[in-house]
C-alpha positions in Angstrom: 53.2 -19.0 -41.2 52.9 -21.6 -43.8 52.0 -21.1 -47.4 48.7 -22.3 -48.8 48.3 -24.0 -52.1 44.6 -24.1 -52.5 43.5 -23.2 -56.0 40.1 -21.7 -56.5 38.6 -20.7 -59.8 39.2 -17.0 -60.2 36.2 -16.4 -62.5 33.9 -17.6 -59.8 35.5 -15.4 -57.2 35.3 -12.4 -59.5 31.5 -13.1 -59.6 31.4 -13.2 -55.9 33.3 -9.9 -55.5 30.8 -8.3 -57.8 28.0 -9.5 -55.6 29.8 -8.3 -52.5 30.0 -4.8 -54.0 26.2 -4.4 -53.7 26.3 -5.2 -50.0 25.7 -1.8 -48.3 24.0 -0.7 -45.1 21.2 0.9 -47.1 20.8 -2.2 -49.3 22.3 -5.5 -48.3 24.7 -5.2 -45.4 28.0 -6.8 -46.6 29.0 -7.6 -43.0 25.7 -9.2 -42.3 24.0 -7.1 -39.6 21.2 -5.1 -41.4 18.0 -5.0 -39.4 15.1 -3.3 -41.2 12.6 -1.4 -39.1 14.4 -2.2 -35.9 14.1 0.8 -33.6 14.7 -0.7 -30.1 16.9 1.6 -28.1 19.7 0.5 -25.8 19.4 1.4 -22.2 21.1 -0.1 -19.1 19.2 -3.3 -18.2 19.2 -4.6 -14.7 18.9 -8.2 -16.1 21.5 -10.5 -14.7 22.7 -8.0 -12.1 22.5 -10.5 -9.2 23.1 -13.9 -10.8 25.5 -15.8 -13.0 24.0 -18.6 -15.2 25.9 -21.9 -15.2 23.4 -24.0 -17.1 20.3 -23.5 -19.2 17.8 -26.0 -20.6 15.5 -24.6 -23.3 12.4 -26.4 -24.5 10.6 -24.8 -27.4 7.5 -25.8 -29.4 7.1 -24.3 -32.9 5.3 -25.0 -36.2 6.8 -23.1 -39.2 3.2 -22.6 -40.5 2.3 -20.5 -37.5 4.2 -17.4 -36.1 4.1 -18.6 -32.5 6.4 -20.0 -29.8 5.8 -21.9 -26.6 8.5 -22.8 -24.3 10.0 -23.4 -20.9 13.5 -22.3 -19.7 15.3 -23.9 -16.8 18.1 -21.8 -15.4 20.8 -22.9 -12.9 22.5 -19.9 -11.4 24.7 -18.6 -8.7 24.0 -15.4 -6.8 26.8 -12.8 -7.2 27.7 -9.5 -5.6 25.0 -9.3 -2.9 22.0 -10.9 -1.3 18.8 -10.6 -3.4 15.2 -11.4 -3.2 14.4 -11.2 -6.9 15.8 -12.2 -10.3 15.4 -10.0 -13.4 15.4 -11.2 -17.0 15.0 -9.4 -20.4 11.7 -10.5 -21.8 9.3 -8.9 -24.3 6.1 -7.5 -23.1 4.3 -9.0 -26.0 4.9 -12.6 -24.7 3.0 -14.0 -21.8 4.2 -15.9 -18.7 2.3 -19.0 -17.9 4.1 -19.7 -14.6 7.5 -19.5 -12.8 8.5 -22.4 -10.7 11.1 -22.5 -7.9 11.6 -26.2 -7.3 7.9 -27.3 -6.6 6.7 -23.8 -5.7 5.1 -21.3 -8.0 6.6 -17.8 -7.7 5.1 -14.4 -8.2 6.4 -12.2 -10.9 5.8 -8.9 -12.7 6.4 -7.7 -16.3 7.0 -4.2 -17.4 9.2 -2.4 -20.0 10.5 -5.6 -21.5 11.6 -6.9 -18.1 10.5 -10.0 -16.2 11.0 -9.6 -12.4 10.7 -12.9 -10.5 10.2 -12.6 -6.7 11.8 -15.3 -4.6 10.2 -16.7 -1.6 13.2 -15.8 0.5 16.4 -13.9 -0.1 19.4 -15.8 -1.6 22.8 -14.9 -0.3 25.9 -14.2 -2.4 27.4 -17.5 -3.5 24.1 -19.5 -3.3 23.4 -21.8 -6.2 19.8 -22.5 -7.2 17.4 -22.9 -10.1 14.1 -21.7 -11.6 11.9 -22.7 -14.5 10.0 -20.1 -16.6 7.0 -21.2 -18.7 5.8 -18.8 -21.4 4.2 -18.5 -24.9 3.0 -16.0 -27.4 3.5 -14.3 -30.8 6.9 -12.5 -30.9 6.8 -8.8 -31.6 6.3 -8.0 -35.3 7.9 -4.6 -35.0 11.2 -6.4 -35.0 10.8 -8.8 -37.9 14.4 -10.0 -37.7 14.6 -11.7 -34.3 11.9 -14.3 -34.7 10.9 -14.8 -38.3 8.3 -16.9 -40.0 9.1 -17.0 -43.7 8.8 -19.5 -46.6 10.8 -20.9 -49.4 9.7 -22.8 -52.5 9.9 -26.5 -52.6 8.9 -27.8 -56.1 6.9 -24.5 -56.5 5.0 -25.2 -53.3 5.7 -22.8 -50.4 7.5 -24.4 -47.4 7.4 -22.4 -44.3 10.4 -21.8 -42.1 11.0 -20.3 -38.7 14.4 -18.9 -37.7 15.8 -16.6 -35.0 18.4 -13.9 -35.2 19.0 -12.0 -31.9 21.9 -9.6 -32.3 22.0 -7.3 -30.6 18.8 -6.7 -28.6 16.5 -9.3 -30.1 16.9 -12.3 -27.8 14.3 -11.0 -25.4 11.8 -11.0 -28.2 11.5 -14.8 -28.1 12.9 -16.1 -24.9 13.5 -14.8 -21.3 17.2 -14.3 -20.9 20.0 -11.9 -19.8 21.0 -10.2 -23.1 23.5 -7.9 -21.5 27.2 -8.5 -22.4 28.2 -9.5 -18.9 27.4 -13.2 -18.5 27.7 -16.3 -20.7 25.7 -19.4 -20.2 28.3 -22.1 -19.3 26.4 -24.9 -21.1 23.0 -25.3 -22.7 20.6 -27.9 -23.9 18.1 -27.0 -26.6 15.0 -29.1 -27.4 12.7 -28.0 -30.3 9.4 -29.8 -30.9 7.9 -29.4 -34.4 5.8 -31.3 -36.9 7.7 -34.4 -38.0 8.3 -33.4 -41.6 10.7 -30.7 -40.4 14.3 -30.6 -39.2 15.7 -28.1 -36.7 19.2 -26.7 -36.8 20.9 -25.1 -33.8 24.1 -24.6 -31.9 26.3 -27.4 -30.4 26.1 -31.1 -31.2 23.0 -32.9 -32.3 22.0 -35.4 -29.6 18.8 -37.0 -30.9 15.7 -36.6 -33.1 12.8 -38.4 -31.6 9.4 -38.8 -33.4 6.1 -39.2 -31.6 2.6 -38.8 -32.7 3.4 -36.7 -35.8 5.9 -34.5 -34.0 9.7 -34.6 -33.8 11.8 -33.4 -30.9 15.3 -32.4 -31.8 17.9 -32.1 -29.0 21.1 -30.1 -29.3 23.7 -29.8 -26.6 26.4 -27.1 -26.4 29.0 -27.4 -23.7 30.8 -24.1 -24.3 30.0 -20.7 -22.8 27.6 -18.8 -25.0 26.0 -15.3 -24.8 22.3 -15.0 -25.3 22.3 -13.4 -28.7 24.4 -16.3 -30.2 21.7 -18.9 -29.2 19.4 -19.6 -32.2 17.4 -22.3 -34.1 15.8 -22.7 -37.5 13.1 -25.1 -38.4 11.9 -26.2 -41.9 12.2 -29.1 -44.3 16.0 -28.9 -44.5 18.4 -31.3 -46.3 21.4 -32.1 -44.1 25.0 -33.0 -45.1 28.0 -33.8 -43.0 31.7 -34.0 -43.7 34.9 -33.7 -41.7 37.8 -31.2 -41.9 41.1 -32.5 -40.8 43.6 -30.1 -39.3 47.4 -30.4 -39.4 47.6 -31.3 -35.7 45.4 -34.3 -36.3 42.1 -32.8 -35.0 39.0 -33.5 -37.0 36.1 -31.0 -37.1 32.5 -32.0 -38.0 31.0 -29.7 -40.7 27.2 -29.8 -40.8 25.1 -28.0 -43.4 21.4 -27.5 -43.3 19.9 -26.1 -46.6 16.6 -25.9 -48.4 16.0 -29.1 -50.2 15.2 -27.3 -53.4 18.4 -25.4 -53.4 20.7 -28.1 -54.6 23.5 -25.6 -55.5 23.7 -24.1 -52.0 26.9 -26.1 -51.2 28.6 -25.5 -54.5 30.9 -22.8 -53.0 31.7 -24.7 -49.8 35.3 -25.1 -51.1 36.0 -21.7 -49.6 35.7 -23.1 -46.1 38.6 -25.6 -45.8 41.4 -23.2 -46.7 40.0 -20.6 -44.4 39.8 -23.0 -41.5 43.5 -23.9 -42.1 44.5 -20.3 -42.4 42.7 -19.2 -39.2 44.1 -22.3 -37.4 47.6 -21.3 -38.5 47.2 -17.6 -37.4 44.9 -17.8 -34.4 45.1 -21.3 -33.0 42.6 -24.2 -32.6 39.1 -23.8 -33.7 37.4 -22.7 -30.4 34.7 -25.3 -30.5 36.7 -28.3 -31.8 34.8 -30.8 -29.7 31.5 -30.0 -31.3 31.1 -28.7 -34.9 31.0 -25.9 -37.3 28.1 -25.6 -39.7 25.9 -23.5 -42.0 22.1 -23.1 -41.9 20.4 -21.5 -44.9 17.9 -18.7 -44.2 16.3 -15.9 -46.2 17.9 -12.8 -44.6 20.4 -11.3 -47.1 23.6 -11.7 -45.1 24.8 -14.0 -42.4 24.8 -14.4 -38.6 27.6 -16.1 -36.6 25.5 -18.2 -34.2 28.0 -20.2 -32.1 29.1 -23.3 -34.1 26.3 -22.8 -36.6 26.3 -19.7 -38.8 23.0 -18.8 -40.5 23.8 -18.0 -44.1 22.1 -16.4 -47.1 24.6 -18.1 -49.3 28.2 -19.5 -49.1 30.0 -16.8 -51.1 33.6 -16.4 -50.2 33.3 -13.1 -48.4 30.3 -14.2 -46.3 31.7 -17.6 -45.6 35.1 -16.5 -44.3 33.6 -13.5 -42.4 31.2 -15.6 -40.4 33.8 -18.3 -39.8 36.2 -15.7 -38.4 33.5 -14.7 -35.9 33.9 -18.1 -34.2 37.2 -16.7 -32.8 36.3 -13.0 -32.8 32.7 -12.6 -31.6 31.8 -16.0 -30.3 34.8 -17.4 -28.4 35.8 -13.9 -27.4 32.8 -11.5 -27.5 32.9 -7.7 -27.3 32.1 -6.7 -23.7 30.1 -3.6 -24.9 28.4 -2.6 -28.1 30.8 0.4 -28.0 33.5 -2.2 -28.8 31.6 -3.9 -31.6 34.7 -3.5 -33.8 36.3 -6.3 -31.8 33.8 -8.6 -33.4 33.2 -7.0 -36.8 36.5 -5.2 -37.5 38.4 -8.4 -36.8 36.0 -10.5 -38.9 36.5 -8.2 -41.9 40.3 -8.1 -41.2 40.2 -11.9 -41.5 38.4 -11.7 -44.8 41.3 -9.5 -46.0 43.8 -12.2 -44.8 42.1 -14.7 -47.1 42.5 -12.4 -50.1 46.1 -11.8 -49.1 47.0 -15.5 -48.7 44.8 -17.0 -51.5 44.3 -16.5 -55.2 47.9 -15.4 -55.7 46.8 -12.0 -54.1 44.9 -11.3 -57.3 42.0 -9.6 -55.5 44.0 -8.3 -52.5 44.7 -4.8 -53.8 41.2 -4.3 -55.3 39.8 -5.3 -51.9 42.0 -2.8 -50.1 41.1 0.0 -52.5 37.4 -0.8 -52.1 37.8 -0.6 -48.3 39.7 2.7 -48.3 37.2 4.2 -50.8 34.4 3.2 -48.5 36.1 4.6 -45.4 37.0 7.9 -47.0 33.6 8.4 -48.7 32.8 10.6 -45.7 35.1 12.9 -43.8 34.1 11.9 -40.2 33.3 8.9 -38.1 35.2 6.8 -35.5 35.7 3.1 -35.0 34.6 3.7 -31.4 30.8 3.4 -31.3 29.6 6.3 -29.2 25.9 5.7 -29.7 24.7 2.2 -28.8 21.1 3.2 -29.0 21.3 3.3 -32.8 21.7 -0.2 -34.4 22.6 1.3 -37.7 25.6 3.1 -36.0 26.6 -0.1 -34.2 26.7 -2.1 -37.3 27.9 0.7 -39.6 29.7 -1.0 -42.5 32.0 2.0 -43.1 33.2 2.4 -39.5 32.7 -0.8 -37.4 33.7 -3.1 -40.2 35.8 -1.3 -42.8 37.6 1.3 -40.7 37.9 -1.2 -37.8 39.6 -3.8 -40.1 41.9 -1.1 -41.5 42.9 0.0 -38.1 44.2 -3.5 -37.6 45.9 -3.4 -41.0 47.7 -0.2 -40.1 48.6 -1.5 -36.6 50.1 -4.6 -38.3 52.2 -2.3 -40.4 53.4 -0.3 -37.4 54.2 -3.3 -35.2 55.3 -5.8 -37.8 53.9 -9.3 -38.4 55.7 -11.0 -35.5 54.6 -8.7 -32.7 51.1 -8.2 -34.2 50.1 -11.8 -34.5 51.8 -12.7 -31.2 49.7 -10.0 -29.5 46.5 -11.3 -31.1 47.2 -14.8 -29.8 48.0 -13.5 -26.3 44.8 -11.6 -26.5 42.7 -14.6 -27.5 44.2 -17.0 -25.0 44.6 -14.6 -22.0 43.0 -16.6 -19.1 40.7 -13.7 -18.3 39.4 -13.5 -21.9 39.0 -17.1 -22.9 35.3 -17.9 -23.8 34.4 -14.6 -22.2 34.1 -10.9 -23.0 36.7 -8.3 -23.8 37.0 -4.6 -24.4 39.3 -2.5 -26.5 41.7 -1.6 -23.6 42.4 -5.4 -23.1 43.5 -5.6 -26.8 45.6 -2.5 -26.5 47.5 -3.9 -23.5 48.5 -7.0 -25.5 49.6 -5.0 -28.5 51.7 -2.6 -26.3 53.4 -5.5 -24.6 54.1 -7.4 -27.8 55.4 -4.2 -29.5 57.1 -2.8 -26.4 55.6 0.5 -27.2 52.9 2.9 -26.3 49.9 3.0 -28.6 48.0 5.7 -26.8 48.4 8.2 -29.7 47.6 5.6 -32.3 44.3 4.6 -30.7 43.4 8.2 -29.8 43.8 9.0 -33.5 42.5 5.9 -35.3 40.0 4.4 -32.7 38.5 7.4 -30.8 39.3 10.1 -33.4 37.2 10.7 -36.5 38.2 11.1 -40.1 41.6 10.4 -41.7 44.8 12.2 -42.9 45.4 13.9 -46.2 48.9 14.1 -47.6 50.6 16.7 -49.8 54.2 15.8 -50.7 56.8 18.0 -52.4 60.1 16.7 -53.6 63.3 17.8 -55.4 66.4 15.9 -56.5 70.0 16.9 -57.1 70.5 15.2 -60.4 74.2 14.8 -59.9 74.3 13.4 -56.4 70.8 11.9 -56.7 70.1 13.3 -53.2 66.3 13.8 -52.7 64.6 16.3 -50.3 61.0 15.4 -49.5 58.6 17.6 -47.6 55.5 15.9 -46.3 52.5 18.0 -45.3 49.5 16.6 -43.6 46.0 17.9 -42.9 43.1 16.0 -41.4 39.4 15.7 -42.4 38.1 16.1 -38.9 39.1 18.4 -36.0 39.1 15.5 -33.5 42.6 14.6 -34.7 45.3 17.3 -35.2 47.9 14.9 -36.7 48.3 11.2 -37.5 51.8 10.0 -36.6 52.6 7.1 -39.0 55.3 5.3 -40.8 54.7 6.2 -44.4 56.1 4.2 -47.4 57.1 6.2 -50.5 58.1 4.5 -53.8 60.8 6.1 -55.8 60.7 5.4 -59.6 63.2 6.2 -62.2 63.9 4.6 -65.6 63.2 0.8 -65.1 64.1 0.8 -61.5 62.2 1.6 -58.3 62.6 1.3 -54.5 60.4 1.8 -51.5 61.7 3.8 -48.5 59.8 4.2 -45.2 59.8 7.4 -43.3 58.5 8.1 -39.8 56.2 11.1 -40.2 56.1 12.9 -36.9 54.8 16.4 -37.7 53.3 18.5 -40.5 55.9 19.9 -42.9 58.5 17.4 -41.9 61.5 17.3 -44.3 63.3 14.0 -45.2 66.6 13.7 -46.9 67.4 10.4 -48.7 69.3 9.0 -51.7 67.4 6.3 -53.6 70.4 5.8 -55.9 68.5 6.5 -59.1 67.5 9.5 -61.1 63.8 10.0 -60.4 60.9 10.2 -62.8 58.2 10.1 -60.1 57.2 9.3 -56.5 54.3 7.2 -55.4 52.8 7.5 -51.9 51.9 4.2 -50.1 51.9 1.9 -53.2 50.6 -1.1 -51.2 47.6 0.9 -49.8 48.5 0.5 -46.1 47.3 3.8 -44.8 43.7 5.1 -44.9 43.9 8.4 -46.9 42.4 9.9 -50.0 44.0 11.4 -53.2 47.5 12.1 -51.9 49.1 15.0 -53.8 52.7 14.7 -55.0 54.6 17.5 -56.7 58.1 18.0 -57.8 59.2 21.6 -57.4 61.7 20.9 -60.2 59.0 19.5 -62.5 61.7 17.0 -63.5 64.0 19.9 -64.7 67.7 19.8 -65.3 70.2 22.1 -63.7 71.0 24.8 -66.2 74.6 25.2 -67.5 73.6 28.2 -69.7 72.5 30.4 -66.8 74.9 32.0 -64.3 73.7 32.8 -60.8 75.8 35.2 -58.9 77.1 36.1 -56.4 76.8 32.6 -54.9 76.8 32.7 -51.9 75.1 36.0 -51.6 74.0 38.3 -48.8 71.3 40.4 -50.4 70.9 40.3 -54.2 71.0 37.5 -56.8 71.6 37.9 -60.5 70.5 35.5 -63.3 72.3 35.9 -66.6 72.4 34.0 -69.9 73.5 34.9 -73.4 72.0 37.9 -75.0 69.9 35.9 -77.4 68.4 33.7 -74.6 65.2 34.4 -72.8 64.7 33.7 -69.0 61.2 33.9 -67.6 58.8 32.2 -65.1 61.2 32.6 -62.2 60.2 30.9 -58.8 62.1 30.5 -55.6 61.7 27.7 -53.1 63.4 27.1 -49.7 65.2 23.9 -48.7 61.8 22.5 -47.3 60.2 22.8 -50.7 58.0 25.7 -49.7 57.3 28.4 -52.4 58.9 31.7 -51.2 58.4 34.0 -54.2 57.2 34.1 -57.8 59.1 36.8 -59.6 56.9 39.0 -61.8 57.3 37.9 -65.4 59.8 39.8 -67.6 61.2 38.1 -70.7 64.9 39.0 -70.6 68.3 37.3 -70.7 69.2 38.9 -67.3 67.4 39.4 -64.0 68.2 40.9 -60.7 66.2 39.7 -57.6 66.2 41.5 -54.2 66.5 39.0 -51.3 66.6 41.4 -48.4 63.5 39.9 -46.8 64.7 36.3 -47.1 66.3 34.5 -44.1 69.7 32.8 -44.5 69.5 29.3 -46.1 69.8 27.2 -49.2 67.4 28.1 -52.0 66.3 26.6 -55.4 65.4 29.0 -58.2 63.5 27.5 -61.1 62.9 29.2 -64.5 62.3 28.6 -68.1 65.2 29.4 -70.5 64.1 29.5 -74.1 60.9 27.7 -72.9 62.9 24.8 -71.4 62.5 24.3 -67.6 65.7 24.5 -65.6 66.9 25.3 -62.0 69.9 26.5 -60.1 70.6 26.5 -56.3 72.2 29.3 -54.3 73.1 30.1 -50.7 72.0 33.2 -48.9 74.0 34.3 -45.9 72.9 37.5 -44.1 75.5 39.8 -42.7 75.4 40.7 -39.0 
């Protein structure tokens, strides 16, 4: 990996981070997927069961002043799996079909339960290629006011209307007949949008033409890469358009197009976040997936962003939003989750990439605050898995705490466990696996690549961190021999949810003493595990996970010595002993607050208080072993060690 030398004004970024902190699923969704009043439930749809779409030509007529759409959709398809006499598409019951044409023949059809069933004149066998055209129109359903939106913005204090679409995850059917299941991508698509001539239309792919005729303008976009239905979109209003090129290290140039409201002249002020992010993602993940076309931003009024393929729809160009949606071009668009259960493959990766920009840019100034914010969000509740078990609930699918934050931190922790070389190698193998490219993927595909790159099994890791709920809690006890500087550390772990008994992790602990410190990594395999080490310094304190690598909350660290010195004024005898131990000091000294610990740092006994210069302690119920006895002598803490050997 190469270093990056882009300099960005920190004051501006600080302002953007402040904005990002208000993004919340109950307010404004930071990761850009908040659908208000959307109650559509997921259920297995038979759409696309018998066909694979190779080409689609969409022709839409809209007027931003009217909430209405009229269109016709030409599909070229191949029959798959088995012979069929019908084709099924997802299509809203609120829209009406004008006609369906098979070549020059009108076909019969039926509509019910948001499905369009088209009856072919004769059955088509597996492998047959053919085409149909669907003509339709209507007012898209208002109950979902986020899939097809008529809105307005102010141009010189005069309202200018805008129409925009946003289909993730079940909204595509609300404004066009399609297969919105995650099992087929349209191999290539032409999009024509006719609107009043004062408007411009933004969409996916490359702009081919804008042709005016009789007060109307028809805008033609062509996209030659596979695309799933929810990533098809357009927006129409009186946009201002800018173009520039980004030049990659390998000599490739990428067209950057921006469509923004003509009154919002400051919209592009923060576009300087884009070039360094493009270079970073290129360096880590390979070529921009749609290099032969473009990347762009289209302004819209929804408070967030949506990663439409090659053209993200954006509320603004803040750093977090810009780099999140850009990352989706690799993770979500080029390679799309194959089930909404696996939504973290889109959103967790995109948020992980946001973290990479904070790690690589700004001299890491905001990297630690971002990690702390993520961990605080994840641990704000004791349960919840990255795996999405309920795809009927859009709020659960796009849960900021789980699908985004915990998903991204799963990747952070896996990077820690595997190391950078194996981790990023696995991601590139995952991206460019021939079966994945420009297609769909599921979590098990990703796991296979991580296991091969790391030459290890990740079954337990993903059972704990992906399927399991909650997170670990750590309680650490330590003691040091101040002469040899040997340290004994006992690491206890509990979990916040009973779906996980124990999280096996490599845990970093920072040893601090005087003006020196060192970090030592331990492989924590079971609760109560004891580690012996020698940091080479006399310790003042220990710090668990100083770089915030592991998702946990409020780790507890205690020294059983309380930073005490070994007493030279107190005799402990006999040592070793078999049954009784004596403590003795000078007659004018006072020994009290006596506590005994075993070698694992576990409290064994607190001796009843008696202020005296001598004590006798019965050890008949103690097992053989090495023990530490702590006490106060003349109100100064101290300790001694002794050995107990039971007679046979």
